[in-house]
mmCIF file of the N, C-alpha and C atoms, coordinates in Angstrom:
data_MODEL
# 
_entry.id   MODEL 
# 
loop_
_atom_site.group_PDB 
_atom_site.id 
_atom_site.type_symbol 
_atom_site.label_atom_id 
_atom_site.label_alt_id 
_atom_site.label_comp_id 
_atom_site.label_asym_id 
_atom_site.label_entity_id 
_atom_site.label_seq_id 
_atom_site.pdbx_PDB_ins_code 
_atom_site.Cartn_x 
_atom_site.Cartn_y 
_atom_site.Cartn_z 
_atom_site.occupancy 
_atom_site.B_iso_or_equiv 
_atom_site.pdbx_formal_charge 
_atom_site.auth_seq_id 
_atom_site.auth_comp_id 
_atom_site.auth_asym_id 
_atom_site.auth_atom_id 
_atom_site.pdbx_PDB_model_num 
ATOM 1   N N  . MET A 1 1  ? -45.449 35.040 31.707 1.00 0.00 ? 1  MET A N  1 
ATOM 2   C CA . MET A 1 1  ? -45.686 36.432 31.366 1.00 0.00 ? 1  MET A CA 1 
ATOM 3   C C  . MET A 1 1  ? -47.123 36.565 30.854 1.00 0.00 ? 1  MET A C  1 
ATOM 4   N N  . ALA A 1 2  ? -47.821 37.536 31.378 1.00 0.00 ? 2  ALA A N  1 
ATOM 5   C CA . ALA A 1 2  ? -49.220 37.747 30.986 1.00 0.00 ? 2  ALA A CA 1 
ATOM 6   C C  . ALA A 1 2  ? -49.295 38.313 29.575 1.00 0.00 ? 2  ALA A C  1 
ATOM 7   N N  . SER A 1 3  ? -50.297 37.871 28.854 1.00 0.00 ? 3  SER A N  1 
ATOM 8   C CA . SER A 1 3  ? -50.465 38.401 27.502 1.00 0.00 ? 3  SER A CA 1 
ATOM 9   C C  . SER A 1 3  ? -51.125 39.772 27.583 1.00 0.00 ? 3  SER A C  1 
ATOM 10  N N  . PRO A 1 4  ? -50.791 40.659 26.642 1.00 0.00 ? 4  PRO A N  1 
ATOM 11  C CA . PRO A 1 4  ? -51.393 41.996 26.676 1.00 0.00 ? 4  PRO A CA 1 
ATOM 12  C C  . PRO A 1 4  ? -52.896 41.919 26.453 1.00 0.00 ? 4  PRO A C  1 
ATOM 13  N N  . ARG A 1 5  ? -53.595 42.830 27.099 1.00 0.00 ? 5  ARG A N  1 
ATOM 14  C CA . ARG A 1 5  ? -55.051 42.857 26.939 1.00 0.00 ? 5  ARG A CA 1 
ATOM 15  C C  . ARG A 1 5  ? -55.420 43.390 25.566 1.00 0.00 ? 5  ARG A C  1 
ATOM 16  N N  . GLN A 1 6  ? -56.454 42.805 25.014 1.00 0.00 ? 6  GLN A N  1 
ATOM 17  C CA . GLN A 1 6  ? -56.975 43.285 23.745 1.00 0.00 ? 6  GLN A CA 1 
ATOM 18  C C  . GLN A 1 6  ? -57.836 44.520 24.013 1.00 0.00 ? 6  GLN A C  1 
ATOM 19  N N  . PRO A 1 7  ? -57.727 45.545 23.172 1.00 0.00 ? 7  PRO A N  1 
ATOM 20  C CA . PRO A 1 7  ? -58.552 46.736 23.385 1.00 0.00 ? 7  PRO A CA 1 
ATOM 21  C C  . PRO A 1 7  ? -60.037 46.415 23.210 1.00 0.00 ? 7  PRO A C  1 
ATOM 22  N N  . VAL A 1 8  ? -60.834 47.092 23.980 1.00 0.00 ? 8  VAL A N  1 
ATOM 23  C CA . VAL A 1 8  ? -62.280 46.937 23.885 1.00 0.00 ? 8  VAL A CA 1 
ATOM 24  C C  . VAL A 1 8  ? -62.833 48.212 23.270 1.00 0.00 ? 8  VAL A C  1 
ATOM 25  N N  . ILE A 1 9  ? -63.542 48.065 22.189 1.00 0.00 ? 9  ILE A N  1 
ATOM 26  C CA . ILE A 1 9  ? -64.128 49.218 21.511 1.00 0.00 ? 9  ILE A CA 1 
ATOM 27  C C  . ILE A 1 9  ? -65.628 49.164 21.716 1.00 0.00 ? 9  ILE A C  1 
ATOM 28  N N  . GLU A 1 10 ? -66.135 50.215 22.327 1.00 0.00 ? 10 GLU A N  1 
ATOM 29  C CA . GLU A 1 10 ? -67.568 50.279 22.569 1.00 0.00 ? 10 GLU A CA 1 
ATOM 30  C C  . GLU A 1 10 ? -68.199 51.233 21.561 1.00 0.00 ? 10 GLU A C  1 
ATOM 31  N N  . ILE A 1 11 ? -69.308 50.829 21.012 1.00 0.00 ? 11 ILE A N  1 
ATOM 32  C CA . ILE A 1 11 ? -70.046 51.654 20.064 1.00 0.00 ? 11 ILE A CA 1 
ATOM 33  C C  . ILE A 1 11 ? -71.152 52.371 20.828 1.00 0.00 ? 11 ILE A C  1 
ATOM 34  N N  . LEU A 1 12 ? -71.175 53.686 20.697 1.00 0.00 ? 12 LEU A N  1 
ATOM 35  C CA . LEU A 1 12 ? -72.208 54.467 21.375 1.00 0.00 ? 12 LEU A CA 1 
ATOM 36  C C  . LEU A 1 12 ? -73.527 54.388 20.623 1.00 0.00 ? 12 LEU A C  1 
ATOM 37  N N  . GLU A 1 13 ? -74.586 54.422 21.397 1.00 0.00 ? 13 GLU A N  1 
ATOM 38  C CA . GLU A 1 13 ? -75.922 54.493 20.808 1.00 0.00 ? 13 GLU A CA 1 
ATOM 39  C C  . GLU A 1 13 ? -76.078 55.856 20.134 1.00 0.00 ? 13 GLU A C  1 
ATOM 40  N N  . PRO A 1 14 ? -76.806 55.930 19.027 1.00 0.00 ? 14 PRO A N  1 
ATOM 41  C CA . PRO A 1 14 ? -76.989 57.214 18.333 1.00 0.00 ? 14 PRO A CA 1 
ATOM 42  C C  . PRO A 1 14 ? -77.543 58.311 19.243 1.00 0.00 ? 14 PRO A C  1 
ATOM 43  N N  . GLU A 1 15 ? -78.419 57.942 20.173 1.00 0.00 ? 15 GLU A N  1 
ATOM 44  C CA . GLU A 1 15 ? -78.987 58.939 21.087 1.00 0.00 ? 15 GLU A CA 1 
ATOM 45  C C  . GLU A 1 15 ? -77.901 59.537 21.987 1.00 0.00 ? 15 GLU A C  1 
ATOM 46  N N  . MET A 1 16 ? -76.984 58.694 22.440 1.00 0.00 ? 16 MET A N  1 
ATOM 47  C CA . MET A 1 16 ? -75.898 59.179 23.288 1.00 0.00 ? 16 MET A CA 1 
ATOM 48  C C  . MET A 1 16 ? -74.954 60.066 22.496 1.00 0.00 ? 16 MET A C  1 
ATOM 49  N N  . VAL A 1 17 ? -74.698 59.711 21.252 1.00 0.00 ? 17 VAL A N  1 
ATOM 50  C CA . VAL A 1 17 ? -73.849 60.538 20.393 1.00 0.00 ? 17 VAL A CA 1 
ATOM 51  C C  . VAL A 1 17 ? -74.449 61.932 20.275 1.00 0.00 ? 17 VAL A C  1 
ATOM 52  N N  . GLU A 1 18 ? -75.742 62.015 20.055 1.00 0.00 ? 18 GLU A N  1 
ATOM 53  C CA . GLU A 1 18 ? -76.409 63.311 19.915 1.00 0.00 ? 18 GLU A CA 1 
ATOM 54  C C  . GLU A 1 18 ? -76.316 64.118 21.208 1.00 0.00 ? 18 GLU A C  1 
ATOM 55  N N  . ILE A 1 19 ? -76.508 63.461 22.345 1.00 0.00 ? 19 ILE A N  1 
ATOM 56  C CA . ILE A 1 19 ? -76.404 64.153 23.636 1.00 0.00 ? 19 ILE A CA 1 
ATOM 57  C C  . ILE A 1 19 ? -74.999 64.719 23.821 1.00 0.00 ? 19 ILE A C  1 
ATOM 58  N N  . LEU A 1 20 ? -73.994 63.918 23.519 1.00 0.00 ? 20 LEU A N  1 
ATOM 59  C CA . LEU A 1 20 ? -72.615 64.373 23.684 1.00 0.00 ? 20 LEU A CA 1 
ATOM 60  C C  . LEU A 1 20 ? -72.275 65.502 22.718 1.00 0.00 ? 20 LEU A C  1 
ATOM 61  N N  . ARG A 1 21 ? -72.795 65.450 21.528 1.00 0.00 ? 21 ARG A N  1 
ATOM 62  C CA . ARG A 1 21 ? -72.537 66.519 20.550 1.00 0.00 ? 21 ARG A CA 1 
ATOM 63  C C  . ARG A 1 21 ? -73.114 67.851 20.998 1.00 0.00 ? 21 ARG A C  1 
ATOM 64  N N  . GLN A 1 22 ? -74.187 67.808 21.767 1.00 0.00 ? 22 GLN A N  1 
ATOM 65  C CA . GLN A 1 22 ? -74.830 69.040 22.214 1.00 0.00 ? 22 GLN A CA 1 
ATOM 66  C C  . GLN A 1 22 ? -74.095 69.687 23.390 1.00 0.00 ? 22 GLN A C  1 
ATOM 67  N N  . LYS A 1 23 ? -73.187 68.980 24.010 1.00 0.00 ? 23 LYS A N  1 
ATOM 68  C CA . LYS A 1 23 ? -72.448 69.524 25.150 1.00 0.00 ? 23 LYS A CA 1 
ATOM 69  C C  . LYS A 1 23 ? -71.367 70.487 24.661 1.00 0.00 ? 23 LYS A C  1 
ATOM 70  N N  . THR A 1 24 ? -71.125 71.496 25.482 1.00 0.00 ? 24 THR A N  1 
ATOM 71  C CA . THR A 1 24 ? -70.049 72.434 25.169 1.00 0.00 ? 24 THR A CA 1 
ATOM 72  C C  . THR A 1 24 ? -68.708 71.774 25.480 1.00 0.00 ? 24 THR A C  1 
ATOM 73  N N  . SER A 1 25 ? -67.642 72.385 25.010 1.00 0.00 ? 25 SER A N  1 
ATOM 74  C CA . SER A 1 25 ? -66.305 71.866 25.318 1.00 0.00 ? 25 SER A CA 1 
ATOM 75  C C  . SER A 1 25 ? -66.075 71.842 26.821 1.00 0.00 ? 25 SER A C  1 
ATOM 76  N N  . ALA A 1 26 ? -66.533 72.874 27.515 1.00 0.00 ? 26 ALA A N  1 
ATOM 77  C CA . ALA A 1 26 ? -66.366 72.940 28.970 1.00 0.00 ? 26 ALA A CA 1 
ATOM 78  C C  . ALA A 1 26 ? -67.130 71.810 29.657 1.00 0.00 ? 26 ALA A C  1 
ATOM 79  N N  . GLU A 1 27 ? -68.320 71.503 29.179 1.00 0.00 ? 27 GLU A N  1 
ATOM 80  C CA . GLU A 1 27 ? -69.104 70.408 29.761 1.00 0.00 ? 27 GLU A CA 1 
ATOM 81  C C  . GLU A 1 27 ? -68.423 69.060 29.536 1.00 0.00 ? 27 GLU A C  1 
ATOM 82  N N  . ARG A 1 28 ? -67.880 68.864 28.336 1.00 0.00 ? 28 ARG A N  1 
ATOM 83  C CA . ARG A 1 28 ? -67.185 67.607 28.049 1.00 0.00 ? 28 ARG A CA 1 
ATOM 84  C C  . ARG A 1 28 ? -65.922 67.478 28.903 1.00 0.00 ? 28 ARG A C  1 
ATOM 85  N N  . LEU A 1 29 ? -65.213 68.585 29.077 1.00 0.00 ? 29 LEU A N  1 
ATOM 86  C CA . LEU A 1 29 ? -64.015 68.569 29.906 1.00 0.00 ? 29 LEU A CA 1 
ATOM 87  C C  . LEU A 1 29 ? -64.363 68.275 31.366 1.00 0.00 ? 29 LEU A C  1 
ATOM 88  N N  . ALA A 1 30 ? -65.430 68.890 31.867 1.00 0.00 ? 30 ALA A N  1 
ATOM 89  C CA . ALA A 1 30 ? -65.869 68.639 33.244 1.00 0.00 ? 30 ALA A CA 1 
ATOM 90  C C  . ALA A 1 30 ? -66.262 67.174 33.424 1.00 0.00 ? 30 ALA A C  1 
ATOM 91  N N  . GLN A 1 31 ? -66.917 66.611 32.436 1.00 0.00 ? 31 GLN A N  1 
ATOM 92  C CA . GLN A 1 31 ? -67.310 65.205 32.505 1.00 0.00 ? 31 GLN A CA 1 
ATOM 93  C C  . GLN A 1 31 ? -66.068 64.308 32.519 1.00 0.00 ? 31 GLN A C  1 
ATOM 94  N N  . ALA A 1 32 ? -65.089 64.632 31.700 1.00 0.00 ? 32 ALA A N  1 
ATOM 95  C CA . ALA A 1 32 ? -63.851 63.848 31.671 1.00 0.00 ? 32 ALA A CA 1 
ATOM 96  C C  . ALA A 1 32 ? -63.132 63.929 33.018 1.00 0.00 ? 32 ALA A C  1 
ATOM 97  N N  . LEU A 1 33 ? -63.129 65.108 33.631 1.00 0.00 ? 33 LEU A N  1 
ATOM 98  C CA . LEU A 1 33 ? -62.499 65.266 34.935 1.00 0.00 ? 33 LEU A CA 1 
ATOM 99  C C  . LEU A 1 33 ? -63.198 64.407 35.984 1.00 0.00 ? 33 LEU A C  1 
ATOM 100 N N  . ARG A 1 34 ? -64.519 64.387 35.971 1.00 0.00 ? 34 ARG A N  1 
ATOM 101 C CA . ARG A 1 34 ? -65.264 63.550 36.924 1.00 0.00 ? 34 ARG A CA 1 
ATOM 102 C C  . ARG A 1 34 ? -64.943 62.069 36.703 1.00 0.00 ? 34 ARG A C  1 
ATOM 103 N N  . MET A 1 35 ? -64.810 61.663 35.449 1.00 0.00 ? 35 MET A N  1 
ATOM 104 C CA . MET A 1 35 ? -64.472 60.267 35.157 1.00 0.00 ? 35 MET A CA 1 
ATOM 105 C C  . MET A 1 35 ? -63.076 59.936 35.689 1.00 0.00 ? 35 MET A C  1 
ATOM 106 N N  . TRP A 1 36 ? -62.130 60.853 35.512 1.00 0.00 ? 36 TRP A N  1 
ATOM 107 C CA . TRP A 1 36 ? -60.763 60.669 36.000 1.00 0.00 ? 36 TRP A CA 1 
ATOM 108 C C  . TRP A 1 36 ? -60.765 60.541 37.523 1.00 0.00 ? 36 TRP A C  1 
ATOM 109 N N  . GLU A 1 37 ? -61.513 61.426 38.195 1.00 0.00 ? 37 GLU A N  1 
ATOM 110 C CA . GLU A 1 37 ? -61.579 61.384 39.655 1.00 0.00 ? 37 GLU A CA 1 
ATOM 111 C C  . GLU A 1 37 ? -62.200 60.076 40.150 1.00 0.00 ? 37 GLU A C  1 
ATOM 112 N N  . THR A 1 38 ? -63.206 59.603 39.441 1.00 0.00 ? 38 THR A N  1 
ATOM 113 C CA . THR A 1 38 ? -63.834 58.332 39.808 1.00 0.00 ? 38 THR A CA 1 
ATOM 114 C C  . THR A 1 38 ? -62.845 57.181 39.642 1.00 0.00 ? 38 THR A C  1 
ATOM 115 N N  . ALA A 1 39 ? -62.121 57.171 38.542 1.00 0.00 ? 39 ALA A N  1 
ATOM 116 C CA . ALA A 1 39 ? -61.124 56.120 38.302 1.00 0.00 ? 39 ALA A CA 1 
ATOM 117 C C  . ALA A 1 39 ? -60.051 56.145 39.385 1.00 0.00 ? 39 ALA A C  1 
ATOM 118 N N  . ARG A 1 40 ? -59.608 57.338 39.754 1.00 0.00 ? 40 ARG A N  1 
ATOM 119 C CA . ARG A 1 40 ? -58.580 57.483 40.788 1.00 0.00 ? 40 ARG A CA 1 
ATOM 120 C C  . ARG A 1 40 ? -59.072 56.915 42.124 1.00 0.00 ? 40 ARG A C  1 
ATOM 121 N N  . GLU A 1 41 ? -60.309 57.229 42.487 1.00 0.00 ? 41 GLU A N  1 
ATOM 122 C CA . GLU A 1 41 ? -60.870 56.710 43.737 1.00 0.00 ? 41 GLU A CA 1 
ATOM 123 C C  . GLU A 1 41 ? -61.021 55.190 43.696 1.00 0.00 ? 41 GLU A C  1 
ATOM 124 N N  . MET A 1 42 ? -61.417 54.660 42.553 1.00 0.00 ? 42 MET A N  1 
ATOM 125 C CA . MET A 1 42 ? -61.556 53.206 42.420 1.00 0.00 ? 42 MET A CA 1 
ATOM 126 C C  . MET A 1 42 ? -60.201 52.521 42.578 1.00 0.00 ? 42 MET A C  1 
ATOM 127 N N  . ILE A 1 43 ? -59.167 53.082 41.976 1.00 0.00 ? 43 ILE A N  1 
ATOM 128 C CA . ILE A 1 43 ? -57.830 52.505 42.078 1.00 0.00 ? 43 ILE A CA 1 
ATOM 129 C C  . ILE A 1 43 ? -57.335 52.572 43.516 1.00 0.00 ? 43 ILE A C  1 
ATOM 130 N N  . ARG A 1 44 ? -57.555 53.717 44.182 1.00 0.00 ? 44 ARG A N  1 
ATOM 131 C CA . ARG A 1 44 ? -57.146 53.831 45.585 1.00 0.00 ? 44 ARG A CA 1 
ATOM 132 C C  . ARG A 1 44 ? -57.852 52.783 46.447 1.00 0.00 ? 44 ARG A C  1 
ATOM 133 N N  . GLY A 1 45 ? -59.138 52.583 46.211 1.00 0.00 ? 45 GLY A N  1 
ATOM 134 C CA . GLY A 1 45 ? -59.885 51.584 46.970 1.00 0.00 ? 45 GLY A CA 1 
ATOM 135 C C  . GLY A 1 45 ? -59.344 50.183 46.752 1.00 0.00 ? 45 GLY A C  1 
ATOM 136 N N  . THR A 1 46 ? -59.009 49.873 45.512 1.00 0.00 ? 46 THR A N  1 
ATOM 137 C CA . THR A 1 46 ? -58.435 48.563 45.195 1.00 0.00 ? 46 THR A CA 1 
ATOM 138 C C  . THR A 1 46 ? -57.106 48.375 45.911 1.00 0.00 ? 46 THR A C  1 
ATOM 139 N N  . ILE A 1 47 ? -56.275 49.405 45.887 1.00 0.00 ? 47 ILE A N  1 
ATOM 140 C CA . ILE A 1 47 ? -54.967 49.316 46.547 1.00 0.00 ? 47 ILE A CA 1 
ATOM 141 C C  . ILE A 1 47 ? -55.147 49.130 48.054 1.00 0.00 ? 47 ILE A C  1 
ATOM 142 N N  . ARG A 1 48 ? -56.085 49.861 48.642 1.00 0.00 ? 48 ARG A N  1 
ATOM 143 C CA . ARG A 1 48 ? -56.334 49.716 50.086 1.00 0.00 ? 48 ARG A CA 1 
ATOM 144 C C  . ARG A 1 48 ? -56.767 48.287 50.429 1.00 0.00 ? 48 ARG A C  1 
ATOM 145 N N  . GLN A 1 49 ? -57.577 47.681 49.561 1.00 0.00 ? 49 GLN A N  1 
ATOM 146 C CA . GLN A 1 49 ? -58.000 46.292 49.797 1.00 0.00 ? 49 GLN A CA 1 
ATOM 147 C C  . GLN A 1 49 ? -56.825 45.331 49.652 1.00 0.00 ? 49 GLN A C  1 
ATOM 148 N N  . GLN A 1 50 ? -55.984 45.581 48.669 1.00 0.00 ? 50 GLN A N  1 
ATOM 149 C CA . GLN A 1 50 ? -54.847 44.697 48.424 1.00 0.00 ? 50 GLN A CA 1 
ATOM 150 C C  . GLN A 1 50 ? -53.758 44.843 49.489 1.00 0.00 ? 50 GLN A C  1 
ATOM 151 N N  . HIS A 1 51 ? -53.655 46.049 50.064 1.00 0.00 ? 51 HIS A N  1 
ATOM 152 C CA . HIS A 1 51 ? -52.586 46.348 51.025 1.00 0.00 ? 51 HIS A CA 1 
ATOM 153 C C  . HIS A 1 51 ? -53.153 47.083 52.237 1.00 0.00 ? 51 HIS A C  1 
ATOM 154 N N  . PRO A 1 52 ? -53.929 46.404 53.072 1.00 0.00 ? 52 PRO A N  1 
ATOM 155 C CA . PRO A 1 52 ? -54.561 47.081 54.210 1.00 0.00 ? 52 PRO A CA 1 
ATOM 156 C C  . PRO A 1 52 ? -53.564 47.639 55.225 1.00 0.00 ? 52 PRO A C  1 
ATOM 157 N N  . ASP A 1 53 ? -52.334 47.156 55.193 1.00 0.00 ? 53 ASP A N  1 
ATOM 158 C CA . ASP A 1 53 ? -51.314 47.622 56.132 1.00 0.00 ? 53 ASP A CA 1 
ATOM 159 C C  . ASP A 1 53 ? -50.577 48.871 55.646 1.00 0.00 ? 53 ASP A C  1 
ATOM 160 N N  . TRP A 1 54 ? -50.822 49.313 54.412 1.00 0.00 ? 54 TRP A N  1 
ATOM 161 C CA . TRP A 1 54 ? -50.115 50.465 53.865 1.00 0.00 ? 54 TRP A CA 1 
ATOM 162 C C  . TRP A 1 54 ? -50.644 51.764 54.449 1.00 0.00 ? 54 TRP A C  1 
ATOM 163 N N  . SER A 1 55 ? -49.726 52.737 54.551 1.00 0.00 ? 55 SER A N  1 
ATOM 164 C CA . SER A 1 55 ? -50.116 54.084 54.971 1.00 0.00 ? 55 SER A CA 1 
ATOM 165 C C  . SER A 1 55 ? -50.835 54.777 53.811 1.00 0.00 ? 55 SER A C  1 
ATOM 166 N N  . GLU A 1 56 ? -51.502 55.873 54.125 1.00 0.00 ? 56 GLU A N  1 
ATOM 167 C CA . GLU A 1 56 ? -52.193 56.629 53.073 1.00 0.00 ? 56 GLU A CA 1 
ATOM 168 C C  . GLU A 1 56 ? -51.196 57.142 52.032 1.00 0.00 ? 56 GLU A C  1 
ATOM 169 N N  . GLU A 1 57 ? -50.010 57.529 52.483 1.00 0.00 ? 57 GLU A N  1 
ATOM 170 C CA . GLU A 1 57 ? -48.989 58.004 51.548 1.00 0.00 ? 57 GLU A CA 1 
ATOM 171 C C  . GLU A 1 57 ? -48.592 56.902 50.569 1.00 0.00 ? 57 GLU A C  1 
ATOM 172 N N  . GLN A 1 58 ? -48.428 55.688 51.064 1.00 0.00 ? 58 GLN A N  1 
ATOM 173 C CA . GLN A 1 58 ? -48.081 54.570 50.187 1.00 0.00 ? 58 GLN A CA 1 
ATOM 174 C C  . GLN A 1 58 ? -49.197 54.305 49.180 1.00 0.00 ? 58 GLN A C  1 
ATOM 175 N N  . VAL A 1 59 ? -50.436 54.383 49.640 1.00 0.00 ? 59 VAL A N  1 
ATOM 176 C CA . VAL A 1 59 ? -51.582 54.172 48.747 1.00 0.00 ? 59 VAL A CA 1 
ATOM 177 C C  . VAL A 1 59 ? -51.587 55.235 47.654 1.00 0.00 ? 59 VAL A C  1 
ATOM 178 N N  . LEU A 1 60 ? -51.396 56.494 48.040 1.00 0.00 ? 60 LEU A N  1 
ATOM 179 C CA . LEU A 1 60 ? -51.415 57.586 47.060 1.00 0.00 ? 60 LEU A CA 1 
ATOM 180 C C  . LEU A 1 60 ? -50.285 57.451 46.048 1.00 0.00 ? 60 LEU A C  1 
ATOM 181 N N  . ARG A 1 61 ? -49.107 57.062 46.525 1.00 0.00 ? 61 ARG A N  1 
ATOM 182 C CA . ARG A 1 61 ? -47.971 56.895 45.604 1.00 0.00 ? 61 ARG A CA 1 
ATOM 183 C C  . ARG A 1 61 ? -48.222 55.763 44.604 1.00 0.00 ? 61 ARG A C  1 
ATOM 184 N N  . GLU A 1 62 ? -48.741 54.658 45.108 1.00 0.00 ? 62 GLU A N  1 
ATOM 185 C CA . GLU A 1 62 ? -49.016 53.527 44.213 1.00 0.00 ? 62 GLU A CA 1 
ATOM 186 C C  . GLU A 1 62 ? -50.111 53.878 43.215 1.00 0.00 ? 62 GLU A C  1 
ATOM 187 N N  . ALA A 1 63 ? -51.127 54.605 43.662 1.00 0.00 ? 63 ALA A N  1 
ATOM 188 C CA . ALA A 1 63 ? -52.193 55.029 42.744 1.00 0.00 ? 63 ALA A CA 1 
ATOM 189 C C  . ALA A 1 63 ? -51.614 55.918 41.650 1.00 0.00 ? 63 ALA A C  1 
ATOM 190 N N  . ALA A 1 64 ? -50.752 56.850 42.026 1.00 0.00 ? 64 ALA A N  1 
ATOM 191 C CA . ALA A 1 64 ? -50.120 57.726 41.030 1.00 0.00 ? 64 ALA A CA 1 
ATOM 192 C C  . ALA A 1 64 ? -49.293 56.911 40.052 1.00 0.00 ? 64 ALA A C  1 
ATOM 193 N N  . ASN A 1 65 ? -48.591 55.922 40.560 1.00 0.00 ? 65 ASN A N  1 
ATOM 194 C CA . ASN A 1 65 ? -47.773 55.067 39.699 1.00 0.00 ? 65 ASN A CA 1 
ATOM 195 C C  . ASN A 1 65 ? -48.634 54.303 38.700 1.00 0.00 ? 65 ASN A C  1 
ATOM 196 N N  . ARG A 1 66 ? -49.744 53.750 39.181 1.00 0.00 ? 66 ARG A N  1 
ATOM 197 C CA . ARG A 1 66 ? -50.623 52.986 38.283 1.00 0.00 ? 66 ARG A CA 1 
ATOM 198 C C  . ARG A 1 66 ? -51.289 53.890 37.258 1.00 0.00 ? 66 ARG A C  1 
ATOM 199 N N  . LEU A 1 67 ? -51.716 55.062 37.691 1.00 0.00 ? 67 LEU A N  1 
ATOM 200 C CA . LEU A 1 67 ? -52.392 55.971 36.762 1.00 0.00 ? 67 LEU A CA 1 
ATOM 201 C C  . LEU A 1 67 ? -51.444 56.524 35.707 1.00 0.00 ? 67 LEU A C  1 
ATOM 202 N N  . SER A 1 68 ? -50.151 56.584 36.037 1.00 0.00 ? 68 SER A N  1 
ATOM 203 C CA . SER A 1 68 ? -49.173 57.109 35.079 1.00 0.00 ? 68 SER A CA 1 
ATOM 204 C C  . SER A 1 68 ? -48.491 55.987 34.298 1.00 0.00 ? 68 SER A C  1 
ATOM 205 N N  . HIS A 1 69 ? -49.012 54.771 34.422 1.00 0.00 ? 69 HIS A N  1 
ATOM 206 C CA . HIS A 1 69 ? -48.453 53.591 33.740 1.00 0.00 ? 69 HIS A CA 1 
ATOM 207 C C  . HIS A 1 69 ? -46.987 53.391 34.104 1.00 0.00 ? 69 HIS A C  1 
ATOM 208 N N  . GLY A 1 70 ? -46.666 53.662 35.383 1.00 0.00 ? 70 GLY A N  1 
ATOM 209 C CA . GLY A 1 70 ? -45.314 53.436 35.871 1.00 0.00 ? 70 GLY A CA 1 
ATOM 210 C C  . GLY A 1 70 ? -44.358 54.584 35.661 1.00 0.00 ? 70 GLY A C  1 
ATOM 211 N N  . ALA A 1 71 ? -44.824 55.711 35.146 1.00 0.00 ? 71 ALA A N  1 
ATOM 212 C CA . ALA A 1 71 ? -43.941 56.834 34.843 1.00 0.00 ? 71 ALA A CA 1 
ATOM 213 C C  . ALA A 1 71 ? -43.341 57.475 36.089 1.00 0.00 ? 71 ALA A C  1 
ATOM 214 N N  . THR A 1 72 ? -43.945 57.258 37.255 1.00 0.00 ? 72 THR A N  1 
ATOM 215 C CA . THR A 1 72 ? -43.396 57.854 38.476 1.00 0.00 ? 72 THR A CA 1 
ATOM 216 C C  . THR A 1 72 ? -42.129 57.142 38.913 1.00 0.00 ? 72 THR A C  1 
ATOM 217 N N  . GLY A 1 73 ? -41.939 55.917 38.432 1.00 0.00 ? 73 GLY A N  1 
ATOM 218 C CA . GLY A 1 73 ? -40.765 55.148 38.817 1.00 0.00 ? 73 GLY A CA 1 
ATOM 219 C C  . GLY A 1 73 ? -40.801 54.720 40.268 1.00 0.00 ? 73 GLY A C  1 
ATOM 220 N N  . HIS A 1 74 ? -41.954 54.867 40.893 1.00 0.00 ? 74 HIS A N  1 
ATOM 221 C CA . HIS A 1 74 ? -42.105 54.555 42.315 1.00 0.00 ? 74 HIS A CA 1 
ATOM 222 C C  . HIS A 1 74 ? -42.142 53.052 42.537 1.00 0.00 ? 74 HIS A C  1 
ATOM 223 N N  . VAL A 1 75 ? -41.400 52.624 43.525 1.00 0.00 ? 75 VAL A N  1 
ATOM 224 C CA . VAL A 1 75 ? -41.448 51.227 43.951 1.00 0.00 ? 75 VAL A CA 1 
ATOM 225 C C  . VAL A 1 75 ? -42.062 51.227 45.342 1.00 0.00 ? 75 VAL A C  1 
ATOM 226 N N  . PRO A 1 76 ? -43.195 50.539 45.554 1.00 0.00 ? 76 PRO A N  1 
ATOM 227 C CA . PRO A 1 76 ? -43.829 50.537 46.880 1.00 0.00 ? 76 PRO A CA 1 
ATOM 228 C C  . PRO A 1 76 ? -42.865 50.073 47.960 1.00 0.00 ? 76 PRO A C  1 
ATOM 229 N N  . ARG A 1 77 ? -42.913 50.744 49.111 1.00 0.00 ? 77 ARG A N  1 
ATOM 230 C CA . ARG A 1 77 ? -42.038 50.377 50.239 1.00 0.00 ? 77 ARG A CA 1 
ATOM 231 C C  . ARG A 1 77 ? -42.750 49.443 51.156 1.00 0.00 ? 77 ARG A C  1 
# 
């Protein structure tokens, strides 16, 4: 059984903190959405590499399962 990963805490540079503080709530939300979309695409790419024989539907279902930490209850076919 694999051991759980230890959390990684990154400390932001003071300059980055100031830049982020100057952003509006809408700008921060838009940035978070772009990060989510990037993560989703990266996961899909990884799944496609791991399972080149899978259909696009299978890839999308597995990506949803991984992003939801298994909450979809999906078992790859």
